[in-house]
MARLUM-549093 format. One line per 2 residues: their letters; for each residue z negated, y, x negated of C-alpha. Coordinates in steps of 0.2 Angstrom, whole numbers. Layout:
BEGIN
a> Z Y X ~ ...
REM end
This chain:
BEGIN
xx> -398 -1381 -579 ~ -381 -1372 -575
xx> -380 -1380 -559 ~ -400 -1374 -555
xx> -394 -1357 -561 ~ -379 -1357 -549
xx> -389 -1361 -534 ~ -401 -1348 -537
xx> -388 -1334 -539 ~ -380 -1340 -523
xx> -396 -1339 -515 ~ -399 -1321 -522
xx> -383 -1315 -515 ~ -386 -1323 -498
xx> -403 -1313 -497 ~ -395 -1296 -504
xx> -381 -1298 -491 ~ -366 -1300 -501
xx> -350 -1301 -491 ~ -343 -1319 -488
xx> -326 -1323 -482 ~ -325 -1328 -464
xx> -325 -1345 -462 ~ -310 -1355 -454
xx> -318 -1357 -438 ~ -324 -1340 -436
xx> -306 -1334 -438 ~ -299 -1348 -426
xx> -313 -1343 -413 ~ -307 -1324 -415
xx> -290 -1327 -413 ~ -293 -1338 -397
xx> -303 -1322 -390 ~ -288 -1310 -395
xx> -275 -1322 -388 ~ -285 -1324 -371
xx> -288 -1304 -371 ~ -270 -1302 -373
xx> -265 -1314 -361 ~ -274 -1307 -347
xx> -268 -1290 -351 ~ -285 -1282 -357
xx> -286 -1269 -372 ~ -299 -1272 -385
xx> -308 -1255 -377 ~ -310 -1264 -360
xx> -316 -1278 -366 ~ -328 -1268 -377
xx> -335 -1259 -362 ~ -338 -1275 -352
xx> -348 -1283 -366 ~ -356 -1267 -370
xx> -350 -1264 -389 ~ -336 -1254 -396
xx> -318 -1259 -399 ~ -320 -1258 -417
xx> -333 -1273 -413 ~ -320 -1284 -402
xx> -309 -1281 -418 ~ -320 -1288 -430
xx> -324 -1303 -417 ~ -304 -1305 -416
xx> -301 -1306 -435 ~ -318 -1317 -437
xx> -326 -1303 -450 ~ -342 -1304 -437
xx> -349 -1319 -430 ~ -350 -1320 -411
xx> -368 -1326 -405 ~ -368 -1339 -391
xx> -375 -1327 -379 ~ -360 -1315 -382
xx> -349 -1330 -382 ~ -354 -1333 -365
xx> -350 -1315 -361 ~ -333 -1315 -367
xx> -329 -1332 -359 ~ -334 -1325 -342
xx> -325 -1308 -344 ~ -309 -1318 -349
xx> -311 -1331 -336 ~ -312 -1346 -348
xx> -325 -1359 -351 ~ -334 -1356 -369
xx> -325 -1373 -374 ~ -309 -1364 -373
xx> -312 -1353 -390 ~ -315 -1371 -399
xx> -301 -1381 -393 ~ -291 -1386 -409
xx> -302 -1378 -421 ~ -304 -1383 -439
xx> -316 -1395 -442 ~ -329 -1393 -455
xx> -320 -1399 -469 ~ -334 -1399 -483
xx> -346 -1408 -473 ~ -331 -1421 -467
xx> -324 -1423 -485 ~ -340 -1425 -493
xx> -343 -1440 -482 ~ -326 -1447 -486
xx> -320 -1445 -467 ~ -307 -1431 -467
xx> -291 -1427 -475 ~ -287 -1411 -484
xx> -286 -1395 -472 ~ -268 -1393 -463
xx> -261 -1375 -466 ~ -271 -1360 -458
xx> -252 -1356 -449 ~ -261 -1359 -433
xx> -272 -1345 -433 ~ -260 -1334 -443
xx> -247 -1336 -429 ~ -259 -1328 -415
xx> -258 -1313 -426 ~ -240 -1309 -426
xx> -232 -1300 -411 ~ -221 -1315 -409
xx> -235 -1328 -408 ~ -243 -1318 -395
xx> -228 -1317 -386 ~ -225 -1335 -387
xx> -243 -1339 -381 ~ -242 -1327 -367
xx> -226 -1334 -360 ~ -232 -1351 -362
xx> -248 -1349 -353 ~ -239 -1341 -338
xx> -228 -1359 -336 ~ -236 -1365 -321
xx> -227 -1383 -321 ~ -236 -1395 -333
xx> -218 -1404 -334 ~ -209 -1387 -340
xx> -224 -1385 -352 ~ -222 -1401 -359
xx> -203 -1399 -361 ~ -207 -1382 -370
xx> -218 -1392 -383 ~ -203 -1406 -384
xx> -191 -1392 -388 ~ -201 -1383 -401
xx> -205 -1400 -409 ~ -186 -1405 -411
xx> -182 -1388 -418 ~ -196 -1390 -431
xx> -189 -1410 -436 ~ -173 -1402 -436
xx> -178 -1389 -449 ~ -188 -1400 -459
xx> -172 -1412 -460 ~ -159 -1399 -464
REM end
């Protein structure tokens, strides 16, 4: 009986437009839009103009506050010069479904998304993506991995 009430209240909240927190995937995709936009040196205003939306709307997309429709995602990908799949690479999986089925481990830290919202993270991503030689990129990843392992031991 309590469960039925909770389901009904949840449905009513959905119907009257009560705000929900952005999903981890929405936030992740938004952070990838932001990272790519900054990497190509484009302002929120310019991206908004290219999409026919305001820079405030671009901000909401980048924070994951507003979901990006499929057609808008296609437009963003074209403007930023990447395939749509780029925005989902490494995205968090749907934990609730996977956990319920017994196929997943608990979620890792949201740090991957948070790093893209810091000036250092953006600078690192920008510098890394400008490295053209795959061997050098691999060595940078190895260096960072070694630093992290050393930090955990010390």
